[in-house]
N, C-alpha and C positions, 0 to 999 in steps of 0.2 A: 504494500500500500504506500502510495507516495505521500509526501508531507502535506500537500494541498488538500488531498482527499481526507486525510486524518484530521486536519484543522477544521474542515467543513463538518465532519461527523461530530467532533467535539462541540462545535458551535451549535449544531442542530440539537444535540442532546441537552446542552445547557439551556438553550432557548426554550425548548419544550418543557423543561423542568422548572425554569424560573418564570416563564411567561407562556403558559400552555394555551394553545389555540382551542377555543370552544367550537367555533365553526367559521366558515368563510362563505360569503354570498355577495354577488353583484359587485365585486371589487373591494369588499370590506373584509377585514380580519377582526374577529372578536376574541378577546383574550383577557387573562388575568396576569397580574404581577404577583409572584408568590410571597414576597416580603413587603406587604403594604398594609394599609389600615384595615381594620376588621369590618367596617361597614360594607355591606354588599354593594359591589359596583362592577362595571365591565369597561374595558378599554376597547376602543375602535381605531383601527388603522386603515387608511385609504390613501390613494395616490396624492390627493389634495392635502392631507394632513392627518391629524388624529384628535380624538376626543375621549372623554371619560363620562360615563353615565352612572348616576346612583340608581340602585335597584330598590332601595328602601328610604323612606317609607313608601315612595312611589318612584316610577321611572322618571328621571329628570336629568338634564344636562348639568354636569359638574364642572367641566372644563373643555375648552375648544381651542385648538391650535391649527388654524388654516382652513377649516372646513366651511363651505358655504352653507347658507341656511337650507337650501334644497338638499344638500348632501347630509346635513344633520338630521333633517326630517326623514330621509331615507334610512339612515342608521337607526334612528329611534323606532321607526316602523318595524325594522327587522328585529330589534331588541324586544319589542312588544310581541311580535309574532313568535319569537323563540324564548320568551321569558321563562317558561317552565324548564327548558333544556339548560338555560344559563344558570338558573338557581340550583338545579340538580348538579351541574358541573361544579359550581361553587362548593356545595356541600361535600361532594366527593373529593375535591382538591384540598379544602381547608378543614373539613370535618366538623363544620358547624352549620 
């Protein structure tokens, strides 16, 4: 195995352990950071930028870096559509 492939494998392993992907849809990646605050939330990455949405007490935008209003609405609609899956993934990953 060459060094470049090894580095890529280590990066992917670390990336999925520290920021596991919940799902991908329509150019978005929805994920968690493993060592962050305990309040349920989800991170969203897109070619335009990224955002963070609270899941409790209700789904709401927490932070936005570069996403347009239209893209934020699309991301929130996907979060609402997959809310059960996101909450289940949170419980499986964080154990709470």
